[in-house]
KETIDREN-168125 format. One line per 10 residues: their letters; for each residue x, y, z of C-alpha. Coordinates in nm, 4 decimals, m for minus. Last residue first. Layout:
<ropas>
A	X/Y/Z; ...
</ropas>
This chain:
<ropas>
IKTQGPSVGS	m2.6083/m5.6533/0.9954; m2.6344/m5.2697/0.9842; m2.5400/m5.1042/1.3103; m2.7744/m4.8575/1.4719; m2.6769/m4.5223/1.6348; m2.8436/m4.3152/1.3602; m3.1082/m4.5164/1.1872; m3.0254/m4.7662/0.9165; m3.2581/m4.8193/0.6236; m3.0055/m4.7106/0.3626
AKRQRGKPAP	m2.6416/m4.6923/0.4637; m2.5187/m4.3320/0.4975; m2.2485/m4.2366/0.2471; m1.9336/m4.1232/0.4168; m1.7932/m3.7678/0.4480; m1.4530/m3.6684/0.5863; m1.3177/m3.5303/0.2576; m1.5527/m3.4592/m0.0307; m1.4949/m3.6986/m0.3197; m1.2611/m3.5594/m0.5849
RLEPLYKALR	m1.4103/m3.3966/m0.8977; m1.2764/m3.5723/m1.2065; m1.6137/m3.7342/m1.2760; m1.7601/m3.3867/m1.3236; m1.5834/m3.3310/m1.6582; m1.6617/m2.9672/m1.7577; m1.6254/m2.7979/m1.4193; m1.4045/m3.0897/m1.3199; m1.1399/m2.9490/m1.5559; m1.0805/m2.6498/m1.3265
MTITERLRGV	m1.0648/m2.8744/m1.0207; m0.8123/m3.1043/m1.1866; m0.5921/m2.8130/m1.2977; m0.5854/m2.6721/m0.9426; m0.4966/m3.0124/m0.7967; m0.2162/m3.0529/m1.0503; m0.0841/m2.7039/m0.9604; m0.0692/m2.7670/m0.5866; 0.2939/m2.8793/m0.5983; 0.3725/m2.5744/m0.8124
SGGTALAAEP	0.2432/m2.3432/m0.5363; 0.4559/m2.4995/m0.2659; 0.3585/m2.7915/m0.0440; 0.6853/m2.9644/m0.1171; 0.9186/m2.7103/m0.2785; 0.8726/m2.6164/m0.6449; 0.7467/m2.2609/m0.5744; 1.0247/m2.2028/m0.3226; 1.2802/m2.3292/m0.5740; 1.1378/m2.0846/m0.8316
SVDLTYHSLA	1.2062/m1.7916/m0.5909; 1.5599/m1.9059/m0.5051; 1.6922/m1.9746/m0.8546; 1.5728/m1.7199/m1.1136; 1.4927/m1.4194/m0.8933; 1.7356/m1.4803/m0.6073; 2.0242/m1.5839/m0.8284; 1.9623/m1.3161/m1.0920; 1.9727/m1.0399/m0.8318; 2.2928/m1.1825/m0.6878
AADTGIVRWL	2.4576/m1.2010/m1.0311; 2.3481/m0.8489/m1.1271; 2.5161/m0.6897/m0.8261; 2.4286/m0.5782/m0.4716; 2.4513/m0.2917/m0.2248; 2.1294/m0.2019/m0.0430; 2.0542/0.1412/0.1017; 1.7404/0.0940/0.3127; 1.4836/0.3401/0.4500; 1.5975/0.6553/0.2683
NLANPTQTQS	1.3545/0.9362/0.3487; 1.1929/1.1342/0.0668; 1.0814/1.4776/0.1819; 0.7270/1.6121/0.1643; 0.6645/1.9057/m0.0676; 0.5787/2.0522/0.1754; 0.7342/2.0563/0.5207; 0.5323/2.1305/0.8352; 0.2570/1.8684/0.8443; 0.4899/1.5961/0.7276
QEVDFVYIWA	0.3991/1.2683/0.5630; 0.7385/1.1452/0.4473; 0.7658/0.9432/0.1294; 0.9560/0.6251/0.2102; 1.2725/0.5161/0.0346; 1.4529/0.2052/m0.0868; 1.7763/0.2837/m0.2716; 1.9051/m0.0249/m0.4544; 2.2771/m0.0095/m0.5281; 2.5035/m0.1529/m0.7951
PPNDDPQQGD	2.8804/m0.1630/m0.8454; 2.9499/m0.2913/m0.4928; 3.2046/m0.1053/m0.2789; 3.2560/m0.2953/0.0471; 3.1529/m0.6219/m0.1208; 2.9682/m0.8715/0.0967; 3.1381/m1.2130/0.1202; 2.9687/m1.4991/m0.0604; 2.8386/m1.8117/0.1119; 2.4753/m1.7432/0.0324
QVLRWTGDTH	2.4392/m1.4976/m0.2554; 2.4528/m1.1294/m0.1724; 2.2004/m0.8519/m0.1069; 2.3923/m0.6105/0.1140; 2.2857/m0.3438/0.3630; 2.4046/0.0032/0.4646; 2.4962/0.1003/0.8213; 2.8700/0.1373/0.7550; 2.9506/m0.2046/0.9025; 2.7206/m0.3843/0.6586
QVLDPRGLHR	2.3852/m0.5424/0.7401; 2.3148/m0.8583/0.5419; 1.9728/m0.8790/0.3780; 1.7676/m1.1963/0.4014; 1.5943/m1.2835/0.0750; 1.2170/m1.3047/0.0230; 1.2348/m1.5395/m0.2797; 1.3118/m1.2442/m0.5068; 0.9770/m1.2413/m0.6922; 0.7950/m1.2951/m0.3627
QWSEWVARPI	0.9758/m0.9977/m0.2092; 0.9200/m0.7576/m0.4982; 0.5999/m0.6047/m0.3520; 0.8000/m0.5069/m0.0428; 1.0557/m0.3225/m0.2546; 0.7782/m0.1477/m0.4501; 0.6060/m0.0221/m0.1341; 0.9416/0.0938/0.0007; 0.9606/0.3316/m0.2939; 1.2334/0.2574/m0.5485
AFICGASADH	1.5637/0.4157/m0.6484; 1.7872/0.1940/m0.8640; 2.1485/0.3115/m0.8435; 2.4216/0.2239/m1.0927; 2.7977/0.2506/m1.0709; 3.0830/0.4975/m1.1225; 3.1072/0.3964/m1.4867; 3.4079/0.3980/m1.7181; 3.5349/0.0690/m1.5720; 3.2035/m0.1073/m1.6381
AGIQFKFMMQ	3.0090/m0.2298/m1.3315; 2.7290/0.0206/m1.3933; 2.6756/m0.1342/m1.7355; 2.6181/m0.4681/m1.5637; 2.3730/m0.3115/m1.3191; 2.2025/m0.1547/m1.6208; 2.1369/m0.4897/m1.7892; 2.0203/m0.6703/m1.4758; 1.8038/m0.3758/m1.3712; 1.6488/m0.3426/m1.7163
YFTRKFANAI	1.5721/m0.7145/m1.7261; 1.4037/m0.7019/m1.3855; 1.2080/m0.3801/m1.4449; 0.9675/m0.5089/m1.7086; 0.8981/m0.8315/m1.5223; 0.8698/m0.6392/m1.1961; 0.6223/m0.3896/m1.3412; 0.4165/m0.6657/m1.5022; 0.3748/m0.8431/m1.1698; 0.2958/m0.5282/m0.9697
NPGEIGEALW	0.0288/m0.3609/m1.1855; m0.0856/m0.1369/m0.9009; m0.4512/m0.1390/m0.7905; m0.7452/0.0580/m0.9301; m0.8158/0.4286/m0.9735; m1.1557/0.5133/m1.1303; m1.2562/0.7673/m0.8644; m1.0123/0.7416/m0.5719; m0.9174/1.0986/m0.4793; m1.2736/1.2320/m0.4809
QPHSAVSEGF	m1.3673/0.9469/m0.2457; m1.1521/1.1158/0.0180; m1.4287/1.3774/0.0659; m1.3742/1.5285/0.4135; m1.0017/1.5810/0.3602; m1.0653/1.7284/0.0132; m1.3129/1.9855/0.1452; m1.1038/2.0787/0.4493; m0.7931/2.1310/0.2385; m0.9696/2.3334/m0.0327
EGKHAHRAWR	m1.1427/2.5687/0.2122; m1.0339/2.9100/0.0885; m1.1204/2.8237/m0.2688; m1.3782/2.5450/m0.2690; m1.5224/2.5632/m0.6215; m1.1904/2.6372/m0.7899; m0.9557/2.3809/m0.6316; m1.2489/2.1457/m0.5802; m1.3138/2.1355/m0.9563; m0.9495/2.0653/m1.0325
LLEVSKRYTG	m0.9496/1.7923/m0.7671; m1.2643/1.6402/m0.9186; m1.1151/1.6425/m1.2704; m0.7975/1.4739/m1.1425; m1.0090/1.2087/m0.9703; m1.2065/1.1425/m1.2897; m0.8977/1.1125/m1.5121; m0.6738/0.9002/m1.2899; m0.7589/0.5812/m1.4811; m0.7924/0.2095/m1.4143
HFDMTQIEFI	m0.4960/m0.0132/m1.3425; m0.1929/0.1511/m1.1904; 0.1554/0.1740/m1.3387; 0.4366/0.2112/m1.0877; 0.7468/0.4280/m1.0968; 1.0983/0.2971/m1.0418; 1.3707/0.5597/m1.0725; 1.7099/0.4819/m1.2255; 2.0316/0.6707/m1.1527; 2.3285/0.5696/m1.3689
GYRGVTLAGG	2.6724/0.7131/m1.2897; 2.9250/0.8633/m1.5308; 3.3001/0.8952/m1.4948; 3.4964/1.2021/m1.5950; 3.4189/1.4498/m1.8705; 3.6670/1.7270/m1.9421; 3.7250/2.0973/m1.8750; 4.0769/2.2107/m1.9604; 4.3399/2.2517/m1.6862; 4.6253/2.1039/m1.8882
SDSKMEIMTA	4.6266/1.7739/m1.6973; 4.2514/1.7421/m1.7472; 3.9933/1.9165/m1.5308; 3.6924/1.7179/m1.4187; 3.3117/1.7036/m1.4478; 3.1453/1.3967/m1.2970; 2.8432/1.2929/m1.5001; 2.5121/1.1754/m1.3517; 2.2674/1.0034/m1.5862; 1.8948/0.9957/m1.5152
DFSFEPSRDT	1.6200/0.7659/m1.6406; 1.8727/0.5803/m1.8558; 1.8023/0.4775/m2.2145; 1.8566/0.1357/m2.3659; 1.9006/0.0117/m2.7212; 1.9202/m0.3634/m2.7492; 2.2204/m0.5982/m2.7831; 2.3527/m0.8484/m3.0381; 2.3167/m0.6647/m3.3729; 2.3995/m0.3479/m3.1845
PSISIEGGLK	2.1640/m0.0995/m3.0238; 2.2786/0.2469/m2.9166; 2.3165/0.3433/m2.5523; 2.0890/0.6230/m2.4392; 2.1126/0.9419/m2.2328; 1.7728/1.0869/m2.1425; 1.6916/1.4454/m2.2332; 1.8390/1.7789/m2.1264; 1.6189/1.8130/m1.8208; 1.2822/1.7198/m1.9740
NQFYVISPKG	1.3862/1.3496/m1.9504; 1.6956/1.3390/m1.7346; 2.0562/1.4520/m1.7675; 2.2838/1.5214/m1.4742; 2.5859/1.7447/m1.4162; 2.8048/1.6753/m1.1124; 3.0667/1.9085/m0.9654; 3.3186/1.8268/m0.6926; 3.5361/2.1357/m0.6248; 3.8857/2.1273/m0.7749
DAVRKRLEDA	3.9088/2.5031/m0.8280; 3.9008/2.4533/m1.2058; 3.5854/2.2433/m1.1612; 3.4186/2.5143/m0.9570; 3.5208/2.7817/m1.2062; 3.3830/2.5881/m1.5026; 3.0544/2.5316/m1.3173; 3.0248/2.9037/m1.2399; 3.0862/2.9818/m1.6080; 2.8050/2.7469/m1.7087
AGKDALVTAA	2.5668/2.9009/m1.4548; 2.6476/3.2518/m1.5764; 2.6089/3.1506/m1.9378; 2.2590/3.0106/m1.8800; 2.2147/2.7071/m2.1014; 2.3959/2.5289/m1.8185; 2.0655/2.5009/m1.6278; 1.9516/2.2512/m1.8937; 2.2072/1.9970/m1.7715; 2.0604/1.9806/m1.4194
IIKVDDGATY	2.3315/2.0700/m1.1668; 2.4600/1.8843/m0.8614; 2.7242/2.0723/m0.6590; 2.9211/1.8665/m0.4060; 3.0875/2.0502/m0.1174; 3.2695/1.7566/0.0431; 3.2093/1.7067/0.4164; 3.0531/1.3603/0.3921; 3.3295/1.2237/0.1716; 3.3020/1.1806/m0.2024
GFLRHAADQL	3.3307/0.8361/m0.3592; 3.1731/0.9046/m0.6966; 2.8746/0.6732/m0.6646; 2.8164/0.7197/m0.2916; 2.8565/1.0978/m0.2760; 2.6461/1.1471/m0.5886; 2.3696/0.9161/m0.4648; 2.3559/1.0785/m0.1207; 2.3342/1.4219/m0.2827; 2.0560/1.3048/m0.5122
MSDDLARFPC	1.8705/1.1648/m0.2103; 1.9056/1.4876/m0.0116; 1.7981/1.7078/m0.3018; 1.4881/1.5084/m0.3952; 1.4190/1.4824/m0.7661; 1.2368/1.1516/m0.7013; 0.8979/1.3094/m0.7798; 1.0330/1.3650/m1.1301; 0.9806/0.9930/m1.1984; 0.5990/1.0237/m1.1732
ALWDQRTGNS	0.3453/0.7748/m1.0322; 0.5500/0.6809/m0.7268; 0.3826/0.4488/m0.4761; 0.2920/0.5668/m0.1248; 0.1979/0.3090/0.1375; m0.1127/0.1892/0.3245; m0.0655/m0.1533/0.4760; m0.1621/m0.4853/0.3198; 0.0793/m0.4665/0.0264; m0.1906/m0.3280/m0.2079
TSSITCVGKS	m0.3069/m0.0726/0.0502; m0.2404/0.2175/m0.1865; m0.1516/0.5869/m0.1706; m0.0714/0.6963/m0.5256; 0.2069/0.9453/m0.5851; 0.2860/1.2378/m0.8157; m0.0451/1.3043/m0.9946; m0.0334/1.6626/m1.1250; m0.1918/1.5985/m1.4618; m0.2978/1.2350/m1.5037
NKQKVCDTNK	m0.5806/1.2852/m1.7539; m0.4191/1.5969/m1.9025; m0.0845/1.4338/m1.9863; 0.2128/1.4837/m1.7566; 0.4736/1.7579/m1.7901; 0.3683/1.9587/m1.4853; 0.4401/2.3227/m1.5652; 0.7830/2.4719/m1.5024; 0.8678/2.7916/m1.3149; 1.2434/2.8329/m1.3564
GTARTIFPCR	1.5230/2.7605/m1.1084; 1.5975/2.4420/m1.2990; 1.5942/2.1793/m1.0238; 1.3440/2.3701/m0.8079; 1.0995/2.4109/m1.0955; 1.1483/2.0469/m1.1974; 1.0488/1.9444/m0.8432; 0.7734/2.2026/m0.7858; 0.5849/2.0915/m1.0982; 0.3341/2.3695/m1.1686
EAEQDSLSEP	m0.0386/2.3386/m1.2291; m0.0589/2.7165/m1.1617; m0.3384/2.6683/m0.9057; m0.1765/2.3545/m0.7672; 0.1659/2.5189/m0.7318; 0.0131/2.8286/m0.5679; m0.2000/2.6225/m0.3286; 0.1045/2.4245/m0.2186; 0.3225/2.7340/m0.1700; 0.0579/2.9368/0.0163
TEAVIPFVRH	m0.0001/2.6365/0.2441; m0.2850/2.3884/0.2471; m0.1281/2.0449/0.2539; m0.3934/1.7773/0.2977; m0.3531/1.4797/0.5278; m0.4129/1.1169/0.4294; m0.3970/1.2197/0.1453; m0.3680/1.5502/m0.0436; 0.0085/1.6004/0.0008; 0.1865/1.8391/m0.2331
GFWEGIVNNA	0.3953/1.7843/m0.5457; 0.1339/1.8837/m0.8014; m0.1038/1.6360/m0.6358; 0.0189/1.3892/m0.3763; m0.1496/1.0777/m0.2343; m0.4078/1.0034/m0.5053; m0.6169/0.7117/m0.3829; m0.6090/0.3324/m0.4036; m0.7723/0.1180/m0.1327; m1.0713/0.3484/m0.0847
AKNAAGGGTM	m1.0821/0.5921/0.2044; m1.2972/0.5561/0.5168; m1.0094/0.5527/0.7655; m0.8475/0.8448/0.5871; m1.1557/1.0576/0.6581; m1.0789/1.0548/1.0301; m0.9001/1.3858/1.0182; m0.6443/1.5907/0.8344; m0.5770/1.9446/0.7211; m0.2404/2.1121/0.6953
</ropas>
């Protein structure tokens, strides 16, 4: 791994990981990282399927997994690709939590496309017949997203990832049990990744043998054309989906719904949620509940807040769960549509200053609306300082 003082001189928004491996603020330079970057391979889909798989992104954003940004005031990683969340430990935690497995259970999680192999399919059948917990999941490029059809009163929706518990029926035949919804929040950034991706490709070939040192000493290569995250639009787009999918997760046929988001996203949401206080639960998880309501031991919806590790020994870097928050659609609605607007309407809040803002904007065209400067008085003519006019 290569690092140094270059991070201190970096722009606000830079590529953090490229083809699954860290390029900022330290640079992974291992045989595995260099091989993935040379082949333009996605290590996460490759690991999930057992087959070498190219990055599925378009040319201009090829290989971009995370963006390191100071948008929240401190430097944090934001996800730019949903496949970056294919982290074994987080998927295991999600499966155990949604389907109620215990810590010692041997849970097998299998991408649907793996079952195209007869041996893998037969192994799954045997596990299920033996009563061993077995989960199959669908995701874009891994069997395709699962969708619910529109009706004349509801929209069509697809799920980022759907986990399905495989069971045996009373006669021993393979059957489908409950399903769980696993959503991954990525972030759109203003600007373009194109120039930075081109520079990384160039460095990969022009600086073979010294790629890490070259990138570490030229952090500007990672920032060309990349601007800040589109936070407001992302929350607006995500809020309705969360409400809808949390409700689906509460259905009897469902095991629940998990929204997985980077810590950077959770912190950017705080103003939209009215900066709520979380309640710590006895099992070490947290709850987002309305004031006066008792936390639910087994809520239908969860928000997984994670950090991307910056390790010098493990690459790709692991995702570390920072908060596991149980909640429901009603609580989310309360904080977004009640608490946050109340803060804006409070005395001295942003809405209270709205009239002043409007007046100042109009004064640009109607100068008589401009208020007199505070603390200034017109000096009486013909009077020297220290004299009193009679």
